[in-house]
N, C-alpha and C positions, 0 to 999 in steps of 0.2 A: 637487716641491719648488719654491715658486712664494718669490723672492725679492724683489718689487716692493715690500715695504713696507721693506725691507732698502735695495734702492735709493734710494727715497725719500728716507728718512731720511738717507742720505749727501749727497746732493743736498743736501737743506733744511739739512745743518750748514755744507756750504761755504757756500751761501747766507748765513745766520745768523751767519757767519766764528768759528763752533767751530777750523777749521781752514781755512788755503788749501787743502790737498790730502790725499787719505789712498788709501791701497790697502789693499783690502779682501780677505783669502784665508780661505775657508772648506774643512774638509775633515773626510770622515765617512767612516768605515771605509776610510780611507787614500787617498783620492781626494778631487780638490779638484773641489768641484760648485759654486763661487764664488769667481771672481777677477776682480778690477773696480778700476780705479783712475779717482780724483773728484777735480777741481777742477785746482787749480794746483800746480806742484813749486816757482814763485817767483813773488812779486808785486815784489820790487824788486831790483834796479835795473830789470830788467825782468821781463815776464811770460812764464810757459811751462808750458806742461800736463804735467800729471803723467803718468808711464807706469808699467804694474805692473812693470815690472823696475827703477824706480827705488830708487837705494840711500840708507837713511836712515842718520843720526845715532840708534842705538838706546840710547843712554843707559844705565840700568840693566839693560836686556837681556843685559847684558855681562857682570852678576853670574849667571845660570843659564848663558846659552850659553858663556861663555869659562870663568872663573875657579872656576865650580862643576864643568864639566866636568872642567876640568884637575885639580883635587884629585881626581875620581872614580878618572880613570886613576892618580895617584900612588897612593890606597888598592888599589888593582888590582895593581898593580907593589911593594907592599908596602913601598911609601918612606916611607907616614906609615900609621898608622892615625887613625880619628876621635876617638875621645878620648884621643890623644897630646896632651901639652900641648904650643902654641906656641915655648915654650922650648927644646924639645927642639931648632930648627930655627931659633930667632931668640932666644939666651940674653940678650939686653939689652931684650925684651919684660915679661921678668917683674916690675918695679918698681911698688911704689904698690899692691901688692894684686892685680897681676895674672898673679901667675906660675900659679896653678892653671887660667886661660884653654885650652879646648882648643880643634882644629880645627872639632869641632862647634859647641862654643858660638857660634864664628863664622860659622860658614855659618848656624846659625839665631838670630843677631839678638839673643844674650843674652848676650854677652861684658861688657855693662857700659859699654863705648863710645858715646860720645856720637854723635849721629846725624849730626853734619857739621860742621865748622871752616871758616873761610875762609883756609886754608894760603895761597893764592893770593894774599894781600893782601899778608902779609909776604914775599913772593917778588918780587912788583911791587917793594915797597919797597926791597928789598936791592938790584935792580937801577938803580931810581932815582938809589939811593945812591953807587953807581958798580960796580957787581958786573956787569960785560958779560956779555950774554947770560944770563944766570940763568934765566930765564923760560923753560919748555919744555926746560930740560937734564937732564941726568943727574944732577947735580949737585942740583938743585932735588928731583926725583924722591926721593935720599936725605934731604935736610933734611926732607919732609915725612914718612918713613918715622921719622924721630929723634923730630920730634915727638909723634909716635904713642906711639912705645916709651916716650916720658917723661911720658905724659899720664896724669891719674888717673883711674881708671875711675868712673860715675856709682853703679855699683851691682857689687857681688860678682859675679862669673861665675856665671851659670845662675840666680841671682833674679828679674832682669826681662827681658821682651821688648821692644828698643826697636831700630828700624830703623836700621842704621849704614852709611855709607858707610864708615868709617872699619876696621870690622873686614875688609870687603871688599879695603880697601888691603892691609892685612898680611897677607890670603890671598895676595892677588898676590905679596907680596914674598914670601913662602914656597914658592911655586911656582919664582920664578926662580932663589932659592937652591938649592932640590932638585933641579933641572933643570940649573942650572950654564947656563941660556940666558935671554933675556930673554921675559917674556910672550907676546907678539905672535907670535914665531916659535915657540915652543913651540906656542901654540896653531893657528897656521897648518899646522904639519907634522903634529900628531898630531890633531887635530880637524878643521878648515875642510877641509883637501885628503883625508883620506881621506872624509870624508863628501861630497864633492863640492859643496862651499860656494865658488864661484868669486869670489860678489862680496861676501864678508864677509873682514874683516881690520880691525885697527888702522891708523890713520894717524901714525905714527912722525914727531913732529914735529922731533925731532933728525938724521934723515935727510931730512927737506925742506929743511932747514937746509943741511948740509954738504953733502949730493949734488947739493942745488938740484933735486929731484923735485919734480915737482906733480901734486896729483890730478886726475882727469877730472871736473871740475865739471860739465859740462853733464849727468850721469847720476845726481848727487847732491842731493838734496834741501836747498838752505840751512837754516839756523837763522836763529840773532837778528843781528838788526844793536846788535852787542855795545855796550855802553857804554864798556868798558876797553880792549878792543882796537878800537874806532874803526873797525870796518868788518862788512859782514854777511858771518856764518861760512860757507863750503859747503867740505865736505873737511878742515877740522879742527874737532877735537872742541868739542862747546858748554861741557860740564861744567868749569868754571871751574879748580877743583882739578886734573882729569885733564887740561886745556889745560897749566898750570902746572907737571906733571909730564912732560910732554912727550910728552902725545896717548895713552900707553900706562898704563894703570892698573886695578888688579883689579874697582872699581867701575863705571866710565865707559869709554867710550873706542873702541869697536866699532861699525864701518859693516854694515849687511847689507841684504838684500831679503828681501821676503816669501816668494817661491819659495825662497831658503835656509833661512830658518826653516822651512818649512814641510818639508823635506829633513831638518834634524836633528830635529824633532820624529817625523816618521816611524821615522828610524834608532833613535833613544831608545825608541820605542817596543815596535821589533822586539827589542831588547835585554830590556826589561821583560818580553816576552812567550816570552823563552828563544829565539829566533830568529835572534839576531843575536850573536856573541862580542865585538865593538866594545868592550863593558861587561857585567860578570856580569849575569844577572837580577838575584841578590837587592840585590846592591849598588845597581843602580836605583829597585828597589822600594823600600828605605829612604830613597833621597835623596827618592822623592815622595812618604812619607808624613810625615803632620803630626808632628813632633817632640814628646816629652812631658818632654822638660827643664823646659820652664816650664808652668804649667797655664794655659790660656784662649790659649797663642799660636796664631797663625795660620802660625805657617812651618812650611815643610819643610824640607830641608836644600838652602841655596841659591833656594827659591822658594817664593813665598807658596800659600796656600791661600783660598777664599772667606770672607770674613767675615759671616755669616749675617744678612741683613737689612740689608748696606750695603755690600756687594761691588762691586768693580768690574764684575766678570762678570753682574751683575744677578741674578735668582732662581730663572733657571733651570737652571744648572749644578750638579752633582751636589756632594756633601761630598766625593766621591773625584775632585777637580778641582785642577790646580795652575797657577799664574800668575806674571806679574810684569808691573809699569808700568815704562815709562822717563820720566821729566820732559820730553824731547821731544815726548812725544806719542803713544808706542808702546806696543804693550801685546802680550801673548800670554795666552789662557786653553784650556786643555785638559784634558778630560772625560774622565778614564782607564775611566770605569764607561760612559759613552754612547759613547765613539769617537768622540769629534769635537774640533777644535780648531779655533780663532779667528785667526787674525795681522791686526792692526789696525795699521798704519802708518802716523801723521801727521808734519806739519810743523808743529803747534801753536803753536810760538814763532816760528814764523816770520812777520813780520821782530820782534816783540818778546814775550818770556815773561809779559807781564802778561795774560793770555789765560787764564781758568780754567773756561770754557765746557764742555771736556773733560768734564769730572767728571760732569754730568748726564746728557751723552750717552753715555758707555761704558756703563751701565747698562742704557739704553735700548736700544742697538743690539745686544748680548747677548742679551736678551729677544726682540728681534724675529726674530733669526739663530736661536735655539734653536724657537721656535714655528715656522719655515720646516722646521726639519730634522726635527723630532719632530711635527709636526701630524697 
């Protein structure tokens, strides 16, 4: 396998400002066949090179790696069924036409909720009006949940597909209610620790504040010089709403490394093949299969699949592929048929989110990778 064109494309992307740096891991048949760091971990206030073990804010990769996997464990333990209504766990969710919404609807982004709302703006406003230490508190998190409970859906559940952070916030709330534990602790104890994912976890901002803990910023890729937090973020979640909710949320907040994500995918693959009982084979297969509730939807349960002709995975991944993108510049694409996966972690929003160059880069690099793997 010759990865010279892949290396050249990554080096060129750094030179062209697609991102300051990237870690790229490629695996085939369980084995890592390529793993390399490119460019810089940080540009400001100081420059420092990226390493393959750098930890990234993986943004929406939180959805499949943490929240979706937590739901799978709860289904396995018969605490819920996928077609149970959310109101079974969160009774107040059922107002304004949302009573028939199920876990399956939220996992496949057809619960009728909006894609996004700037909850953080109201939270900041409340703090400025005198509600001390409200931002990044448990009270702020409860406030966000209440706002979503009271929200009117844009369509009836199961009617249309619309990628939604709000749906995954509610799934995170459901996990916390069902387990009697915070989402970060549940995921740490039941997913990351058993899978040997030592560099993976949420950064609970309420703990940083009350126990004066500090993340080890030298091993974390910084993100944006945030206009409202007035600093370069490093070891604190970039996502505005997740930050306002205290850093632990169902839609964003997870930090991880390429090697940890690789370990996660290997374990899930072993479950899918019936060789590991961490999760039942049929359940994993169901979650990784495109859902049929909404016709023409690309979503599996908690995962996406390639959109023909316009996927960030390029044109060479099979239709039996799943993946996910993160706003910070991270992505996973996993071809179940060809038995390979690509983990691309970048800090494309450092020092500003006003950088969309990665949209063109993603399909290009995935096509180069698949050509190298299967030439």
